[in-house]
C-alpha positions in Angstrom: 30.4 -0.6 0.7 29.7 -1.4 4.3 26.4 -3.1 5.1 23.9 -1.2 7.2 20.5 -1.7 8.9 17.5 0.1 7.3 14.5 0.6 9.5 11.2 1.6 7.9 8.4 2.5 10.3 5.0 4.0 9.9 1.3 3.7 9.9 -0.7 0.7 8.6 -1.4 0.3 4.9 1.2 2.9 3.9 2.9 0.4 1.6 5.9 -0.1 3.9 6.2 -3.8 3.2 6.2 -3.3 -0.6 8.7 -0.5 -0.4 11.0 -2.5 1.9 10.8 -5.7 -0.1 11.6 -3.9 -3.4 14.5 -2.0 -1.8 16.0 -5.1 -0.3 15.8 -7.0 -3.6 17.3 -4.0 -5.4 20.3 -3.7 -3.1 20.8 -7.4 -2.3 19.7 -7.1 1.4 17.6 -9.5 3.5 14.0 -8.3 4.0 12.2 -9.0 7.3 8.5 -8.2 7.7 8.1 -7.6 11.4 4.4 -6.9 11.0 4.0 -10.4 9.5 5.4 -11.8 12.7 2.7 -10.2 14.8 0.1 -11.2 12.3 1.3 -14.8 12.6 0.9 -14.7 16.4 -2.6 -13.3 15.8 -3.5 -16.0 13.4 -2.5 -18.6 16.0 -4.8 -16.9 18.5 -7.7 -17.0 16.1 -7.1 -20.6 15.1 -6.7 -21.8 18.7 -9.9 -20.0 19.9 -8.0 -17.6 22.1 -10.4 -14.7 21.2 -13.9 -14.6 22.6 -15.3 -11.5 20.8 -12.7 -8.8 21.5 -11.5 -10.5 24.6 -8.1 -12.3 24.4 -7.0 -15.1 26.7 -3.6 -13.6 27.4 -2.5 -16.4 29.8 -3.0 -19.1 27.2 -1.1 -17.0 24.6 1.7 -16.5 27.1 1.9 -20.2 27.5 1.7 -20.9 23.8 4.2 -18.3 22.7 7.5 -20.1 23.4 6.3 -23.0 21.2 5.5 -20.8 18.1 8.1 -20.9 15.3 7.9 -17.9 13.0 10.2 -17.9 10.0 10.5 -16.7 6.5 10.8 -18.7 3.3 11.8 -17.3 -0.1 9.3 -17.6 -2.9 11.3 -19.0 -5.8 9.1 -17.3 -8.3 9.0 -13.7 -6.8 12.2 -13.8 -4.8 10.3 -12.4 -1.9 10.1 -13.9 1.6 6.8 -15.5 2.7 5.8 -16.0 6.3 5.7 -19.5 7.9 4.1 -20.5 11.3 5.4 -23.7 12.7 6.7 -24.7 9.3 3.3 -24.0 7.6 3.1 -21.3 4.9 0.6 -18.7 6.1 1.4 -15.6 4.0 -2.1 -15.3 2.6 -3.8 -16.3 5.8 -2.2 -13.5 7.8 -3.4 -10.8 5.3 -7.1 -11.2 5.8 -9.3 -8.5 7.3 -10.1 -10.9 10.2 -6.4 -10.9 11.2 -6.1 -7.2 10.5 -8.9 -6.4 12.9 -7.3 -8.4 15.8 -3.5 -7.8 15.3 -3.2 -4.4 17.2 -4.3 -5.7 20.6 -2.1 -8.7 20.2 0.9 -6.6 19.2 0.3 -4.3 22.2 1.0 -7.0 24.7 4.4 -6.5 26.4 5.4 -10.2 26.5 4.5 -10.6 22.8 6.6 -7.5 21.8 9.5 -8.6 23.9 9.6 -12.0 22.3 9.3 -10.6 18.7 11.9 -7.9 19.4 14.4 -10.5 20.6 13.8 -12.6 17.4 14.1 -9.5 15.2 17.3 -8.5 16.8 18.8 -11.9 16.3 17.8 -11.8 12.6 19.6 -8.4 12.2 22.8 -9.3 14.0 24.8 -9.5 10.7 23.3 -6.2 9.3 22.6 -6.0 5.6 18.8 -6.0 6.3 15.7 -4.0 5.6 13.0 -4.3 8.3 9.7 -2.6 8.4 7.2 -2.2 11.3 6.0 0.2 14.0 9.0 0.3 16.4 12.0 -0.8 14.3 13.9 2.5 14.5 12.9 3.3 18.1 13.0 -0.1 19.9 14.3 -2.9 17.7 17.3 -1.1 16.0 17.7 2.3 17.6 21.2 2.2 16.2 20.0 1.7 12.5 22.0 3.8 10.1 19.0 4.7 8.0 15.5 5.2 9.5 12.5 6.1 7.4 9.1 7.0 8.8 6.2 6.5 6.3 2.9 8.3 6.5 -0.2 9.0 4.4 -3.8 10.1 5.2 -6.2 7.4 6.7 -8.5 7.8 3.7 -5.8 7.1 1.2 -4.5 4.2 3.2 -8.0 2.7 3.5 -8.5 3.1 -0.3 -5.3 1.3 -1.0 -6.2 -1.6 1.3 -9.7 -1.8 -0.3 -8.3 -1.9 -3.8 -5.8 -4.6 -2.7 -8.7 -6.8 -1.4 -10.8 -6.1 -4.5 -7.9 -7.2 -6.7 -7.7 -10.5 -4.7 -11.4 -11.0 -4.9 -11.8 -10.8 -1.2 -14.7 -9.2 0.7 -14.4 -5.9 2.5 -16.1 -2.5 2.6 -14.3 0.8 2.3 -16.0 2.1 5.5 -15.1 -0.9 7.5 -11.5 -0.7 6.3 -11.2 3.0 7.1 -12.5 2.3 10.6 -10.0 -0.5 11.0 -7.1 1.8 9.8 -8.1 4.6 12.2 -8.6 2.2 15.2 -5.2 0.6 14.5 -3.6 4.0 14.4 -5.1 4.8 17.8 -4.0 1.5 19.4 -0.5 1.7 17.9 0.1 5.2 19.0 -1.3 4.9 22.5 0.0 1.4 23.6 2.2 1.3 26.7 5.0 -0.7 25.1 6.9 0.6 22.1 4.2 3.0 20.8 4.3 4.0 17.2 6.3 7.2 16.9 8.8 8.8 14.6 12.4 8.4 15.8 14.2 11.7 16.3 16.7 10.9 13.5 14.2 9.3 11.0 13.4 10.8 7.6 9.7 11.3 7.0 8.1 10.2 3.8 4.5 11.2 3.1 3.7 9.0 0.1 0.0 10.0 -0.2 0.5 11.2 -3.7 3.6 9.3 -4.8 3.7 6.4 -7.3 5.5 3.2 -6.4 8.4 4.0 -8.9 8.8 7.5 -7.3 8.9 5.9 -3.8 11.4 3.3 -5.0 13.7 6.0 -6.5 13.5 8.1 -3.3 14.4 5.2 -1.1 17.4 4.2 -3.3 18.7 7.8 -3.1 18.5 7.7 0.7 20.2 4.4 0.9 23.1 5.4 -1.5 23.6 8.6 0.5 23.8 6.9 3.9 25.7 3.8 2.7 28.3 6.0 1.0 29.1 7.7 4.4 29.6 4.4 6.3 
């Protein structure tokens, strides 16, 4: 069976990463979390004091960006990739509400997106990958053989994020998370460079009322259908 590229795009907190990771592991593909790459850049901005309130020192970020090494390392226990920034494991650090509240303006910068897209395209050169994000099927891999666009209501996505933080024992209010989800949607859909949108040939999945096993089965069926045609 010929290897293909699977692009999974959609709104924040739709469970794209979980779906993509599970699918990649099931079919023996490499999983690449593009959102984690933008989160890693955002973490760097926060740690280096590039934010003053909501204002970002873009010139310092532009100067720092070529020196940032973003990579993925497999967790031997889970078999899932974890994000590294300059050789340091930052998987948990990039999932905080602090990073979530700052990532969209960082990801909207044209020079950041151009750098990350180049890196993502290098990673997918050999195919046999599953990548999720906001612009994978439209900008990074418009030639992807299978494109999925995932959506769910803001309220459901905020509840999922809230429950996730609660399970980790991390602080966060539902109202704050809902505001963050809606604001990220607005920024992602209106940014000048690679805005979030459904590719013309993408299959839409509204997983508002689907269980994880149901989503997994649906994705496997889509993969088998497309891979069998290649």
